[in-house]
C-alpha positions as a printed Julia matrix, in Angstrom:
331×3 Matrix{Float64}:
  -2.94   -2.11   -7.47
  -2.05   -2.15   -3.74
  -4.72   -3.78   -1.58
  -4.92   -0.74    0.69
  -5.04    1.81   -2.13
  -8.48    3.27   -2.88
  -9.3     3.56   -6.56
 -10.12    7.12   -7.6
 -13.43    7.81   -9.33
 -12.96    8.67  -12.99
 -14.4    11.84  -14.54
 -14.47   12.52  -18.28
 -14.3    16.22  -19.21
 -15.61   16.86  -22.74
 -14.82   20.42  -23.86
 -13.07   21.93  -26.88
 -11.73   24.97  -24.98
  -8.36   24.27  -23.27
  -8.95   27.02  -20.69
 -12.19   25.39  -19.57
 -10.52   21.98  -19.33
  -7.71   23.46  -17.25
 -10.15   25.25  -14.94
 -12.27   22.14  -14.4
  -9.15   20.07  -13.81
  -7.94   22.55  -11.19
 -11.29   22.48   -9.38
 -11.4    18.67   -9.32
  -7.69   17.95   -8.96
  -6.53   15.47   -6.36
  -9.85   13.79   -5.73
 -10.5    12.16   -9.09
  -8.86   10.56  -12.11
  -9.44   12.98  -15.02
  -9.67   12.02  -18.7
 -10.29   14.57  -21.47
 -12.05   14.66  -24.85
 -12.13   17.7   -27.11
 -15.24   16.94  -29.17
 -18.42   14.89  -29.05
 -17.09   11.99  -31.14
 -14.04   11.57  -28.92
 -16.17   11.86  -25.8
 -18.46    9.07  -26.98
 -15.55    6.8   -27.99
 -13.57    7.44  -24.8
 -16.62    6.86  -22.57
 -17.21    3.5   -24.23
 -13.56    2.54  -23.75
 -12.85    3.68  -20.18
 -16.37    3.75  -18.63
 -16.0     6.92  -16.49
 -18.05    7.38  -13.32
 -19.31   10.79  -14.45
 -19.11   13.04  -17.53
 -18.87   16.85  -17.58
 -20.14   17.59  -21.1
 -19.87   20.96  -22.85
 -22.91   21.64  -25.02
 -21.21   23.42  -27.94
 -18.38   21.34  -29.45
 -17.12   20.75  -33.0
 -18.18   17.71  -35.07
 -20.81   16.59  -32.55
 -22.49   18.69  -29.86
 -22.95   17.59  -26.26
 -26.68   16.83  -26.63
 -26.03   14.41  -29.5
 -23.11   12.73  -27.72
 -25.22   12.28  -24.58
 -28.06   10.76  -26.59
 -25.69    8.21  -28.13
 -24.27    7.28  -24.72
 -27.75    6.76  -23.27
 -28.58    4.38  -26.15
 -25.7     2.01  -25.27
 -26.15   -0.33  -22.31
 -22.53   -0.01  -21.17
 -22.7     3.79  -20.89
 -26.42    4.41  -20.32
 -26.1     4.79  -16.54
 -23.14    7.19  -16.58
 -24.41   10.55  -15.22
 -23.88   13.45  -17.64
 -23.73   17.02  -16.33
 -24.02   19.62  -19.09
 -21.8    22.7   -18.89
 -22.69   25.74  -20.97
 -22.88   29.52  -20.99
 -26.45   29.35  -22.32
 -29.38   30.02  -19.97
 -32.22   29.57  -22.49
 -35.09   27.42  -21.24
 -35.2    25.48  -24.52
 -31.56   24.37  -24.08
 -32.2    23.41  -20.45
 -35.21   21.26  -21.35
 -33.3    19.82  -24.31
 -30.44   18.81  -22.0
 -32.72   16.84  -19.68
 -34.52   15.29  -22.65
 -31.16   14.09  -24.01
 -30.52   12.28  -20.73
 -28.49   14.78  -18.68
 -28.84   14.72  -14.9
 -27.84   18.32  -14.21
 -27.0    21.65  -15.87
 -24.21   24.01  -14.77
 -23.73   27.45  -16.33
 -20.45   29.29  -16.85
 -18.65   30.91  -15.09
 -18.27   28.11  -12.56
 -18.74   28.43   -8.82
 -16.0    26.01   -7.64
 -17.82   25.06   -4.44
 -21.11   24.38   -6.21
 -19.46   22.5    -9.09
 -17.61   20.22   -6.68
 -20.76   19.64   -4.63
 -22.86   18.75   -7.68
 -20.19   16.34   -8.92
 -20.04   14.63   -5.53
 -23.85   14.43   -5.31
 -24.21   12.68   -8.66
 -21.31   10.33   -7.93
 -23.05    9.4    -4.68
 -26.26    8.79   -6.62
 -24.44    6.53   -9.07
 -22.79    4.61   -6.24
 -26.14    4.21   -4.49
 -27.68    2.79   -7.66
 -24.84    0.28   -7.92
 -25.47   -0.75   -4.32
 -29.15   -1.28   -5.16
 -28.23   -3.49   -8.11
 -25.93   -5.56   -5.94
 -28.62   -5.91   -3.3
 -31.1    -7.07   -5.94
 -28.73   -9.81   -7.14
 -28.16  -10.96   -3.55
 -31.89  -11.09   -2.89
 -32.37  -13.52   -5.76
 -29.92  -16.03   -4.27
 -30.5   -15.47   -0.53
 -34.16  -15.97    0.31
 -33.38  -16.33    4.02
 -32.09  -12.7     4.08
 -35.05  -11.3     2.18
 -36.59   -9.22    4.96
 -33.33   -7.61    6.03
 -32.34   -6.79    2.47
 -35.76   -5.25    1.76
 -35.27   -2.86    4.69
 -31.85   -1.84    3.38
 -33.22   -1.5    -0.11
 -36.02    0.76    1.1
 -33.59    3.0     2.97
 -31.33    3.27   -0.05
 -34.29    4.09   -2.33
 -35.43    6.81    0.08
 -31.95    8.35    0.13
 -31.68    8.23   -3.65
 -35.1     9.8    -4.13
 -34.18   12.62   -1.77
 -30.8    13.21   -3.42
 -32.23   13.06   -6.92
 -34.99   15.58   -6.22
 -33.29   18.1    -3.93
 -30.91   20.98   -4.58
 -27.91   20.36   -2.32
 -27.44   23.97   -1.19
 -30.95   25.33   -0.66
 -32.93   22.19    0.18
 -35.5    23.15   -2.47
 -36.52   20.75   -5.2
 -34.12   20.82   -8.13
 -34.71   21.51  -11.8
 -35.38   17.9   -12.84
 -37.93   17.4   -10.04
 -39.66   20.64  -11.01
 -39.91   19.38  -14.59
 -41.75   16.31  -13.25
 -44.13   18.56  -11.29
 -44.77   20.71  -14.35
 -45.59   17.69  -16.51
 -47.99   16.4   -13.84
 -49.71   19.78  -13.64
 -49.95   19.93  -17.42
 -51.75   16.56  -17.43
 -54.23   17.87  -14.82
 -54.77   21.01  -16.89
 -55.74   18.94  -19.95
 -58.02   16.78  -17.8
 -59.94   19.44  -15.86
 -59.01   22.76  -17.49
 -57.99   24.4   -14.21
 -55.35   27.12  -14.72
 -51.89   27.19  -13.23
 -49.24   29.86  -13.26
 -45.47   30.15  -13.14
 -43.25   32.71  -11.44
 -39.6    32.96  -12.46
 -37.62   35.07  -10.0
 -34.04   36.28   -9.82
 -31.98   37.8    -6.99
 -31.03   41.33   -8.06
 -27.29   41.99   -8.47
 -26.44   38.64   -6.89
 -22.9    38.72   -8.28
 -22.12   41.69   -6.05
 -22.55   39.57   -2.9
 -20.02   37.02   -4.15
 -17.61   39.66   -5.41
 -17.81   41.82   -2.27
 -18.07   39.25    0.52
 -17.23   35.89   -1.06
 -19.16   32.76   -1.99
 -20.06   31.95    1.62
 -22.1    35.15    1.69
 -23.68   34.26   -1.65
 -24.63   30.85   -0.27
 -26.2    32.5     2.8
 -28.28   34.78    0.57
 -29.45   31.82   -1.53
 -30.43   29.77    1.51
 -32.2    32.7     3.17
 -34.19   33.57    0.07
 -35.07   29.89   -0.41
 -36.51   29.76    3.1
 -38.58   32.9     2.57
 -40.03   31.62   -0.7
 -40.78   28.12    0.59
 -42.36   29.29    3.86
 -44.54   31.88    2.09
 -46.31   29.49   -0.29
 -49.26   27.12    0.05
 -48.71   23.43    0.64
 -49.75   22.61   -2.94
 -47.29   25.12   -4.44
 -43.74   24.18   -5.45
 -40.57   26.27   -5.54
 -37.37   25.06   -7.18
 -33.88   26.42   -7.56
 -33.95   26.84  -11.32
 -30.48   28.28  -11.93
 -27.63   29.86  -10.03
 -29.71   32.65   -8.43
 -32.99   31.9   -10.21
 -36.07   30.29   -8.68
 -39.13   28.87  -10.43
 -42.48   28.73   -8.62
 -45.4    26.54   -9.69
 -48.83   27.69   -8.48
 -51.6    25.15   -9.24
 -55.19   26.35   -9.75
 -53.98   29.96   -9.87
 -54.63   32.44  -12.68
 -52.05   35.02  -13.69
 -53.68   37.86  -11.74
 -53.58   35.89   -8.48
 -50.03   34.79   -9.25
 -48.95   38.41   -9.64
 -50.44   39.07   -6.2
 -48.37   36.2    -4.76
 -45.24   37.61   -6.43
 -45.86   41.08   -4.98
 -46.17   39.64   -1.46
 -42.93   37.71   -1.95
 -41.19   40.83   -3.25
 -42.2    42.74   -0.1
 -41.12   39.9     2.23
 -37.7    39.63    0.61
 -37.1    43.39    0.56
 -38.13   43.81    4.21
 -36.07   40.87    5.52
 -33.05   41.93    7.57
 -30.04   39.86    6.55
 -26.68   40.19    8.3
 -23.36   38.73    7.18
 -20.48   39.1     9.65
 -21.83   42.42   10.86
 -22.68   43.77    7.41
 -26.36   44.47    6.69
 -27.27   43.14    3.26
 -29.97   44.69    1.1
 -31.52   41.89   -0.96
 -34.24   42.42   -3.56
 -35.72   40.24   -6.29
 -37.4    40.65   -9.65
 -40.34   38.43  -10.59
 -41.69   37.42  -14.01
 -45.17   35.88  -14.08
 -46.95   33.85  -16.76
 -49.96   31.58  -16.97
 -49.65   28.15  -18.56
 -50.93   28.26  -22.13
 -51.91   25.1   -23.98
 -50.48   26.34  -27.28
 -47.16   27.3   -25.69
 -46.65   24.17  -23.61
 -44.3    23.99  -20.65
 -41.18   25.31  -22.38
 -43.07   28.22  -23.94
 -44.79   29.15  -20.68
 -41.44   29.16  -18.87
 -40.03   31.3   -21.67
 -42.89   33.77  -21.21
 -42.08   34.06  -17.49
 -38.42   34.55  -18.41
 -39.33   37.32  -20.86
 -41.39   39.04  -18.16
 -38.45   38.69  -15.75
 -36.14   40.26  -18.32
 -38.57   43.15  -18.76
 -38.53   43.64  -14.99
 -34.76   43.87  -14.99
 -34.84   46.35  -17.86
 -37.33   48.48  -15.89
 -34.99   48.74  -12.89
 -35.38   45.44  -11.0
 -37.13   44.88   -7.62
 -40.53   44.57   -9.27
 -43.19   42.16  -10.54
 -43.93   41.97  -14.26
 -46.59   39.81  -15.89
 -46.08   38.42  -19.38
 -47.88   40.45  -22.04
 -48.4    38.65  -25.34
 -47.37   41.12  -28.08
 -49.92   39.54  -30.45
 -52.86   40.32  -28.16
């Protein structure tokens, strides 16, 4: 290879649908070296052979699904650190949690937003590169005691950058799905220790696709960032809001029962609906639907999120722009 030629980062696309492979290749063309596998077995074998920098893994594939293939890769030292981003049409909370449990670093739903897909790929490649820098620094520190202080400063800065990148959604600045899962597990531990309730609010921007279709993705990004700011600035310091999906947000309210959480959701609904948002001279009417649930010991985290999702779905069925609390059909 020429000395001045920069080696392209390698991305493995694992998908059994040619149209999806072509679309992903078009989005990523020019900036990366692309290799392709059409099922989980081939993805695992190819990753072991060519050691890609990142894997875009479809969940549903013949012979071996994406979750299984990811689990195998994480069990092998050579491939354990390769970031895996799952790509699927499914939005079920069980699949999302299952993806992170299998070792995935992110979750992208179809159809793809080209700008967001490219940004997520670049973010996780930067994370991988930063981790490699940290490893190199660690090896240097072992052999260069006289540079210890300087290297520790650099190491601290790199760790801070990685922590921020790993926990933050690139577009909205909110915490991302994986960081929210950490927060939920911490709150669950506190619940079992002191019995204090906590609640979840799953919210969705009504008819979000219309903004993208009518004005373009830049408008959609503006709506997402504006809504994120409203939600974040309207909560208590101890509360957490995360971008949970494309236009979905999950709110964690510690020491809050479901009745109080519904009150919070109603205030957020009013703030969003009354906010005046302008895009290139066009006034945008933005509303949201909110599903509320309390954490239940028997349901666990995944079940409690599912309850909020069911309440959100009921809100959409009832006409959107409303707050709906989860009602257990067995009660």
